[in-house]
N, C-alpha and C positions, 0 to 999 in steps of 0.2 A: 745737643744730645739730651734726651729727656732725663729728668731727675728721678730719683728712686721712688718718690711718691707717685709720679706719673706711671712708672712701670708697675707699681703695686696695685694700681687701679684694676688691672686685668689679670692680676696674679691668679685669682681663682679660676679664670678661664684657661690659664696656661698650664697650671700645675696638675699633675696626675694625683688623684686622691689615693690614699692607701686603701680606701674601700672601693676598689674598682668593680664596675659592673661589666662583666665580659660576655661577649656573644659566642655561642658555640658554632655560629654559622648556620643555624637552623632558621628557616624562614618563618617558623610558627612557634616561637617560644610562648610560655605561659604568661598570663597577664600580671603586670606589676602595678601596684597602686602605692604612691608615696605622698607625703605632705606637699612636696614641691609640685608634683603634677596636679594635685587637687587645687593647690593655690593658683597654678597657671590656668586651671579650668575656669576660674572666676575672673581672670584678667580680661580687660576690654581689648578690642582690636587696636586702639591707640596705644595701649601699654605694650602690646606685642610689637607694634611698629617701632616704638622707642627702643625695644630690645634689639631690633635689626640695626638701627642707627648706631647704638652702642657697640654692637658686634663689629661694625665697620671700623669704628674708632679703635677698638681693642686690637683688631687685626693689624692696623697700621702701627700701633704702638709696639705690639709684640714683635713686629719685624725688626724693630730696633733693640728692644729689651732683651730678646733671647740671645744668650751668648752662644758662640760657636755655630752660628747659622752658616749654611753652605754658601759659597761665593755666588755672586749673581750669575744668572743664566738667561739668555734671550728666550723669551716665551711668546707663544701665540696668545691671543685673547682667551679668557676663561671660557669653558664650555659648559652648557647646560644639557644634560642627557636625560633620557627616560627609558626605563625598562619596558619592553613591548612584547606581547604574546600573540602569536598568530596560529592558535590551535583550537579556536572555538567553532562550534556549529550551532544549529537551532536547538539541539538538545540541551546545551549549556543553560539556556535561559529558563528551561522548564524542569531542570534536574532537582531543584530545591536546595542546591548548594550555594546559591548566591543570594545575598541580602538585598541586592538592588539589581537593576538591569539597564542596558544601554537605552538612551533616548530613541535609538533606532536599532533594534535587535539585528544581528548580522551573522554571516558566516565568514570566517577568516579567509577562506579560499577564494572569495569574490574579489577580483582585482579592483573593482570600484570602491570596495570597503577600505582596502589598503591605501588607495590613492586619497580617500577622504581623511584617513587617519594621519597621513603624511601632511596634508594641508592643515589639519587642526593643530598638530604639534608645531608646525612651522609658525602658525599664527600666534601661538602661545610663547614664542621665544625659545623653543627647544631646538638645539642644533643637530641632534641625531637621535633616532630611536635605536635602542640596543635590544635586538630580538633574540629570544632563546632559540638555540639551534641544536638539533639532535644528530647532525652529521649529514653527509651527502646522499645517503640512501633515500630513494624516492618512494619505494613501496611502503604504504602505511605511514608515511612521514611527510606531513604537509609543511613541516618547518623548513624543509629544503626548497620545495617549490614556491612557498610563500616568501622565502628570503629573496629569491630571484625577482619576484614581482616587486618586493619592497625596494630593492636596490634600483630597479628601473624607475619606479615611481619617485624615489628620492632624487635621482639624477635629473629627471624631467622637471622637478620642482625647484632644483637648485639647492637642495639640502643633502643630508647624508644619513647613513644607517651603519650599524656595527653589529657584531655577534656577541652574545653571551653563551659561551661554550658550556653546555650541560654535561659535565664530566661523568655524571652517574646516569646518563640517559640510557634508554632501552636498547640503543643500537651500538653501545660501546661495551662489549663483554670483556675486553681485556686491553692491555697496554697497546698492542699492535693496532687495534681498531681506532684508538684515540690518536695515535701517531698518524695513521693514514688520513683520518678526518682533518687533522690540523694541516697536513701537507696540502690537502685539497682546498681547505679554506684559504690559506695564504697564497696558493698558486692560482686559484680561480676567482673566488668571490672578492678577495682583498684587492684584486687588480681592477675591479669594476669602478667606473668614475663616481658612482654613488656611494662607495664605501668610505667610512670615516677615517681620515688620516690626521695625525697631529704631529706637527713638525716633520711632515713627510713620511711618517711611519704609520701603517695601519694599526688600529686599536682592536684588541681582543679582550673582552671580559671573561672571567672564568667563575663557574659556580661549582662548589664542592671539589675543589682541586685537592682537598685533603685525602681523597681516595688513594692517591699515590704519595710516596715520600718525596722529600725535597730532592734526594739523589736521583730518584726515578724521573722527576720533572727535569732535572739538569740534563739527564741523558736524552729525554724526548726533545728538549729544545735544541740540543746540539745536533740532532738529526734533522729537524724541520726548519730551524731558524738559527743556524750556527753563528751568523754575523749580527744577530740581534737587530734585524731591520724592522721588526714590528714591536708594538708595545703590548705587554701582557699584564693585565690587572688582576691580582689575586683577591679572594674574599675570605673572611673569617677572622679568627682570633689568634692565629699563629703567625707572628712576624717573621719567623724563620724562612718562609717561602720567598721573602724578598731577595734571598740569595740568587733565585732564578728569575723571579718576576720583576716587573718594572713599576709597579704601583700597587695600591691597596684600597679596598672599600669594604664597607659593611652593608650587606644587602638590606637588612632590617635593623631599625633602631627602636621599634615599637616595644620591645621587651625591656628597654632601659627605663628605670625610674627617673633618671636625670639625663636627658638627651644632651644638654649643654656639656656636662662633665664627660659623657661617653665619647662624643665627637672630638672634644678638645683633647682627651686622653689619647685617642687613636691617631689624630693628626700629629700630636707630639711624638708618638712612637715612630711613625713613618719618618719624620724629619730627623729624629735622633739616629735612626738606623742609617739614613743617608749620610749624616755627618760623621758618624763613627766609622763608616766604611768608605768615606771620601767618594761618594757616588751620588747619583740623583734618583729619587723615587717620587712618584706621583701620589698625592693624597686626594682621593675622590670622596667627598662628603655626601652622605645620604640625607634626603628630605622625604617626608611622608605626610599624606593628608590624614592618616588614621589607619586603623587595622581592625578587621573582623573576619575571622575564619570559623565562627561558631557553628556554621552550617556545613562545614566540611567533613564532619565525622571524626576528626582527629581527636585523640585523647587529650592533647595539650592545647586545644583550641582556646582562644581568648579574644578579647576585643579592647581596642583603645578608641574612645569616642573622638569624633572630629571637632566637637565643640564649636560648631558654626564657622570653621575655618581657622580658629585660633591655634589649634595644634599644628596645622600646616605652617602658619606664620612662625610659630615657635621653633619648629625644626629648621626652617630657613635661617632664622637668626642664629641658631646653634651651629649650623653648617658653616655659615659665613665666618663666624667667630673662630672656627677651627682652622682658618687659612687654607682652604682647599685649592688645589689646582683646577679641579672641575667640581661641579655639583651634579649628582645623579638622582633622579626622581624615582622612587618606588611607590607607584608605578603609573604608566600611562593607562594600562587596562588589565590589571590583575584582579579579576572579579571575585574569584573564590576567596581570596584573602582580604577583599574589601579595601584595596589600596589604590583604586583607579581614580584618575583625574579627568578622564574623557567624559563628555556629557552623559548624564544618567537621568533616570526617571525621578529619583529623589532630589538630586542637587542641580539638575539642569547643567548649565555651563559655568557654574560658580567657581569650580576649581580650575577650569581652563583659564578663566579671567584672572584668578589669583596668581596662577603660574606666570601669566604674561606680566603682571605687575611686579612680582618678586624677582623673576629672572631679569627684568629690565633694571631693577635696583642693583642686583648683584653685578651685572655686566657694566653698569655705569660707575660703580664705586672704583676709586683708585686702587689698583692691585697692591698687595703687599710689596715692600721693597724686595725686588728679586735678588737672589745671591749673585755675586759677580762670577764671571766665567772662571772656572778653575782649570788648571792643567789636567790633561787626560788622567783619569783615576787609575791608580795602581790596582792590580788585582787584589781582591780580598785575601787576607791571610787565613787560609783554610787549611787545617792540618790534613796532610795526605792520609788517605785511608790505608791503614797498615795492612801489609800482606799477611793473610792468615798463616799462623804457625801451628804445626801439628806435632804432638808428642811423638818421639821415635817409636816405631812399633817394636814389639818384643822380638828377640832374635833367638832362633830363626823364626821367620814368618810361618804361621801355621798353614798347613795345606788344607785343602777342602776335606770335610769330614766324609769318609767313605760310608755310603748307605746303599741299601738295596734299591734297585731300579723301581720306581713307582712309589717310593716313600714320600710322605708329606713334609713340607718345609713351612714352619710357622714364621710369620712376619710381624714386625712391630712397625706401624706406620704413624708418622707424625700427624697430629690433628691441629697443628699450628702452634702459635705462641702459648706458653703456659698462662693460665688465668692469673689475674692480679687481685689481691684482696683489697677491698675498698677500706681506706683508713677512716677512723672515727674523728670527725671534725666538728661535731656538735659542741657548742659552748665556746669554740675558738672564735676570735674576731675574724672578720672576712678575709683579711690579707693572709693571716696564718693558715686559715682553712684552705684557701686557694693554693698556697704554697705546698701544703701537705698533699693535696690532690695531685698536683703536677709531679711532685717527688715520687709518687707511687706509680708513675707511668700512665696517669689518666689525664683527662682534660676537664676543665670547669664547664659545666653545662649552663642551664638557666639559673639565673640568680634573681630571686624575688624577695620582696619585703613583706613583713607581717608584724603587726604589733604583738607585744608580749609583756605580760606583767611579771614574768620571772626571768627572762633572758635579757641581758643588757643590750642596749641599742648597739648595732654594729656586729653583734655576735650571731653565730649560726644557731637557729632554732632547730632545724631538721635538715636531713640530707636524703637524696635518693640517687642510687641504691643506698641502703642502710649499711652501716659499718659492718665489715666482716664478709660481705657478699663477694663471691668470686665472679669477676668479669674479665672480658678480653682487654688487653692493653689498648690504651687510647680511648676507652669508653668514657662517656660524659657522666659527671656527678653534678646533679642539680642541688642548689643550696637555697634555703629559706633564711633570710637575715632578719633579725629583730629590728624594728623601727622604734622601739621603746615601749613604754607602758601603754596599754589600751585604755581609752577613755570613753568607749561606747560599746554597747552590746546590740547586736543585730536582732531586731524584733522578728518574730515568726509571722510571716504574711501569707503563708500558703493557705489557699482557700478563699482569701479575700479578693474582692474585685480589684482591678488594676488601680482604680482611683483610691480605694481605701488603703491599698498597700503603699502607694506613694505617700499618702498622708501620714501613715504610721512611720515610714522611714524618715520623712522630713521632721517628724516630732522627735526622733532620736538623733537629729543632726546628721543624717545619712542621706545619700542620694541614690536614685535609680540609675544603674549603669545601662547595660544593653538589655533590650526587651526582645526576646524571641518568642515565636508562637508555635504551638504544637496542638494537635488535636487530642481530645481526651473523651473517653466514653463515660467518665465518672465526674470530671470537673466541668461545671457549666462554662459556657463561652464567656470570655472576659474576665475570668477568675484566675488566680495564680496557681499553677501546677507545682512549681518548685522555685527555689531561690538559691543564690550562691553569693556570699556565704550563707549557711543555714542559720535558722533562728538560734539565738543564744551564743553565737560566736562573738568573742570580744574583738573589737576593731577600733581604729582611730576615728575620731569624729571627722566627718567629711568624706569618709570612704563611700564607695559605690557598692550597690547590691544589684546583681544581675537577676532578672526575673524571666521565667518561662510562663507565658499566659496561654490559657486554653482558647482554642478556636471553636470548641464544641465537639460533638461526636466525630470520631475519625471517619474519613471517607471510606466507602466500600469500593473495592475494585470489581467492576462488572465482569462476570465470568464469560468465557468463550463458549457459546452454545450453537454456533452455526454448524450445520452438518448433523446435529443430533436430531432424533425424532422429537416431536412436539412435547410428549410427556416428559422425556428426559431433560429437555431444555427448560421446561417450566420448573421441574424439580431443582435443577441447578441454580436457577434464578432465586428461588425461594430460600435455598440453602445458603446463599450468599447474603441473606438479609435484605433482599430486594423483593419487589412484587412484579407479577406479570402484568404488563400493560395491554395495549391493543394488539390483538392477533389478527392478522390479515392473511389472505391466501393469494398466491401468485403462481402462475404456471412456470415451469422450469424444465428445460431439456437436459439439465445436468444434475439437479438435486432430486432425489427420489421423493415421491409423493409422501407427505406427512413429515418431512424433515425441514429444518429451519434453513431458509435461504440467507437471511440477513437479520441483524438485530440493531436496535438503537436504544441506548448508547452502544457504541462498539466495545468489544472486549478490551479490558485494561483501563477503561475510563474510570476515574475516581468520582464517585457520586455519594450523596448523602444516604445513609441507611433508610430503607423504605421507599427509595426511588423506584419508578416504574421502568421496566425494560420492555419495549415493544418488539414483537416478533413478526417476521414475514415467513409463512410456512408454504412449502411447495404443494401445489395441487396436482402435480404430475406434469408430463410433457405438455407444451402449449398446443392448443387445437389449431388446425389448419382449415382455412376457408376453401371449400371445393370450388375450383374455377368453372366458369361457364364455357362449355365446349360444344354446345348444340350449334349445328350449322357449320362447324369446322370440319376440314378434311380429317380423316382418321389419324394420319401421322401427326398433324399439328395438334390434334386433341390429345393424343397420347403424350406428346412432348410437354404440353401445358400441364397435364396431370402430374407427370414426373417432376417438372420444375417446381410444383407446389409441395413437393415432399410426399406425394401420394403414389399409389400404385394403380396400374391399369388392371381392372378386374376382368370379368367375362365380356367378351365382345361378340355380339350376335348381329346377324344381318336381317334386314326386313325390307320388303319392297316398298316403294313409296312413289306416288304420282307427283309429289311436290318437292321432295328433297333429292337433289342430284345424287347419283350413285357415288359411294365412297365418303359421303358426309354423314355427320352424326345426327340421327333423328332425335334421340333422347339419351339421358344419362341418369344414373342412380348411384349415389345420392344426388339431389338436385343442386344446381349452382347456388353458392352462398352458404350451404350447410357447413357447420363446424364439426370437424371430425379429427380423430387422432392422427398424428403423422404416420404415414405408411399404410393408411386405410385404402381399400380397393374401391375404384370407381368403375362401375359397369357401363358399357356403351352399347347402344343399338345403332348400327350403321346401315345407311340406305343401300339397297341393291338396285335402286332405280325402279321403273315400272315393271310389272310382272311379265315374264316371258314364258309362254306356254311350253312345258317340256314335252318331249316325245315319249308317250307311254304306250304306244301301239306295240303289242306283243308281250306286254308285262301282265302279270297277274293283277286282278282287280285291287288287292290290298296294296301291292307295290305301286301301282299307278296312282292310287289315292294318296299315298305317302309322298310321291314325287310332286303331285299337283299342290298339295298343302305346303311342301317345302318351298315351292316357287312363289308362295304368297297368294295362291289362288284357292278356290274352294271346289270341291267335287260337286258337279251339277247332277243332272239326271243321268242315270245309268240304264241304258237300253240293252236288253238281252235278246240276242238273235241266235237262231239255230244255225249251227255250223257243223258240218261233218269233217272239216279239215282243221279247225282251230280248237284246241282243248277248251273244255268248259272253264269259265272263269277268267279267260284271257281276253285282253282288249283287242277288238278287231279294228275299231276306228275311234277317232276322237274329234271333237269339235269344241273350240277352234283348233286348227291344225298346229302342229309343233312349230315353234319359232314366232308365233303371233304375239304381239304386245297387247296386253289387256290391263284394264284397271285392276289395282290390287283388290283381291277378294272376289273377282269375277269367277263364274263357274265354267267348268269344262265338262262337256258331254262325253260320256263313254258308251260305246256299244260293245258288248262282249258276247261270247258264244253262250248258247243255252241249249240244253239237250232235249227240250220238250216243245213248248209253244212260245210265241212271241207276244208280249203284252205291249199294246200301243196305248199310250196314256195321253189324255188331253188334260192339261192343267196349266197353272200359271208359272211354270218353271222359268228361271231368270234368263236362260238362253235358249228357250224353245226346247227344253230337254224332254226326252221321253224316258220315263222311269216309272217303275211300279211301286217304289217305296219313297220317293222324294218329290214332293211338289212344293214350289215356292211361289210367292207372289210375283207378279210380272214386274219387271223393272220399269222405271219411268220411261215413258215414250213408247212402250209396247202396245200393240193393238189389243182391243178387247175381244172376247170370244165371238161376239156378234159381228164385229167389224170385219173379221177376216173371211166371213162367208160371202160368196159372190151375191151381189144384190139381186140377180135375176133368178136365184134359186127359188123353186116353188115347193109346196108341200105335196108329197104323194098321198093318195087317199089311204092306202094300206101298204103293208109290207109286200103283199102279193103283187101289187102293182109294180113295186120296185123290181121284183123278180121278173115280171113280165117285161118291164122296160129293159132289163138286162138281157133277156133272151132275144128280144126283138131288135136290140141295138146292133146296128151294123158298124159302129165305131167305138169299140171298147179300148181304152188306154189305161195304163197303170198310173194311178195318182201318187203324189208325194204324201207322206204322213205328216200331219200338222197337229199342233196343240194350241189351245187358246193362249194368247200372249205372244205368238210369233206372227211375223208379218206375212201377208199373202197378196196375190194379185187377183183382180176380178176375173173370174172364169177359170182360175187355176184348179187343177185336179187335186183334190185332197181326200184324205180318209180320216175319220174321226171315230174313236171308240172311247167310252168312259168306263172307269172301273171304280168300285166303291172304296178301294184302298188308296186311291191317289188324290182324293179331293180333301183339301184342308178345310173347306166349308161347303155346305150344300149349294149346288148350282141353282140359280134362280131361273124360273121358266122364262122370265122376260128377257133373259140374256141368250137363250138358245131357241131359235125358231124351230117349232116342231117339224116343220117341213124339211129341216136339214138333218133329221135323225131317223134312223130305222127304229121303229118303236116295237114293243112287245105286243101281246094280244090286246084286243080291244077293251077287255074289262079293266085294264090298268091305265088310268089317265096319265098323260105325260107329267102334269104338275105334281101329282102325288109321287110319281116315280122320281122326279128330280129333287123333290123335297126330302125324301127319306134316304136316298142313296144314289150313288152314281151308277150308271149302266156299265156292266162289266161283260164284255163279249170276248169270246175266244174264237180264233179262226186259224185255220191251217193255210189260208191263202190271203193275200192282201185284199183290201177294199178297193173298189173301183168307182170312178166317177163317170157317169154317162150323161152326155149332153145331147138332147134331142130337141131340136127347135128351140122353144122358149122355156123349156123346163129342164131342170137338172135334178138328178136323183143320186143318192148314195145307195149302193146295194152290195150284196155279197155274191161272189162268184160261185161259192158253194154254200151248202146249207150250214147253219150254225148248230153247234151243240150247246145245250143249255147248261149253265152253271150259275149257282148262287141266285137264281131267279126262277121261282116256280111259275108254271103256266106260260112260260115264254115260248112262243111259236113264231115261225116265219112262214 
């Protein structure tokens, strides 16, 4: 049996100090700085390792030295657990609330991420991840779906997972919802092969179980776990919950100025409770790598530095010295509070490797001598809740007050427990102050230390809320305890560069604590914006001073200008302290012309003041290229036009000798032209070769219109006397109706005339006879000379022609011919020239004088042909008389002179 001196070696680790530092259960207490922690910050890693070894020895000795230890109990090997969070997404890493980020940024909902985390934890000696859980609701609650993935992944890897029940979670509005969730947890998830069991019982951690009283929890457990087949682990600073729960832990110990004392104190409390009540309770000791929630926006934010891993080693040593049943790590991946050990950008896998080393030491050490098995514990002696007693009512009982129907009834409604007045504990020593707070129905909140030249060490310097304040029962009262006289004054380093500030603090025997960065429009980049404590504050030498260092001007958020017209967009950019960059145009079928289609950088981007914002402005709907439809059938052409987002415009037909009927001859606009969507494309469609219409019986104007509409031209119009056909009506046409001609060919018309007939010799294109229309002969037509018979001879005079006519015994009616029409040798023809039908003077060389009936002898034929055409009128046709070898033209009746003086026959 160890002697008294041996037991005394660890007495400081075992005994609870009268100056206890208590946790309110809050994960984010304010920062505490003590001489002890400052001293530990300068310890080497080898010193800390020695502490661990000493802790193991003390744990073994204490197991013998402590009187009244519970009897031995068969136990499973000690467990190393870690709190785990499965509610992150990509926004977490860019929110500005985390001081570091994962080596591989991730989304918790990715099964591959959960599988990787399980493997990393297992490799570091962690037996189970304890994941925060908001209940079985799946909508907007990824903790439920991710728990299922975690359990599957743990089972597949041969490890385990458990739940940290978030009692104040958003899906637990009342007691009933908590009860239902626990029933689901124990009935479904706890039955999974991957769920953590200890000695055959599923393990459930609780956070903020203080929401309900011990009696309410007793009722809840009786409903969901009446036989106590699971292990419930409570959190916080109220040991009374051990009446219902099976163990105890502190989520955070970063608030404590003396982690060794805090963990030893609470380990002893749990064991004393178990011994006093002849039962067994589990003590789960917490270890942490550090703490930093200064970017969370919390009013009570603070930081505890990691000190290169020494703080982590120190908490392991303190945890082991407190003789825990298990050790729990806060945390595997709590990034907002900066307690993560998973690989990060700043630390790599340093803390994962440390965890592997320290967990192995903890598990390899001989466990404390376990208490021997005791007989089944008797129930705790708990006073029965007295039945409420009511004063006897007055006799007789008053009846209801008679009132008029519709009267009002005033009510007095309870607003809950009456407020409690906060006692004044300033100046009291810590133990007396805490006792006064508890006696007033309140709880002790955060306890921090601060040097004081006026308040004795261990006494309360200040409290919050202040004395006399009215608060709800159970509210927390924070205390600031004096650490003794101050021996240093914090220099004012605001405005100095970070290097200069550090030099000033070191000159005052102080150190830089956390350094956070903020933008500033007034403080240059790299200079100190603020400090805590502020300059002039008296502190103990070796204290840390936190600095906020400027990163330069605050970024500007790029405004949203898409959809605005260009002028308004540029004004908004300038108003935001930015400049308009490159402005380009782009067509758009959705954004009106002149409005902004897109911007770069996009809206909401944080940029430096004066940065350029480039705009893309709409030039209106995108132009469409007109397709090439020439040569296509009309239906196909129209389909192609509509498929291009255009419309078919005017469609006209036109005859064509080369393009088959029904195909497109031409289009407007031309193929390839860029036009607005919906623009019209006009088409000219082939009607094929021209077909001569039937115009006989039509008026001359209507006939001309029909011919033109058929793609032909009106040729010579011959007027003929008719007593039966109305004047101006077509008697005959050439070519005949239905004939196929080359487009543009002429059609001869002969219509009724009420006086004389003009026979015209000219170069009309189809041998036309017309008084007003002469045209050049088409290619291949015969010349005026060529169509005269070669054996025609010249009569001496006109009188001879008359004589020939009178003496002829073979007079036949010739055909009327014009120059440019084809004839046969010896054919009977008639020829008359008129001065109104010749487009140019006829040359004598082209008309043989012997073929013409000439005027009087004093007019030579050449002069006559040079100055005008001969114009003869007759009431009867010309005749051709052939006698022997001479042929002559003559008139059957005498001419009557017109337009030509001295003309005689």
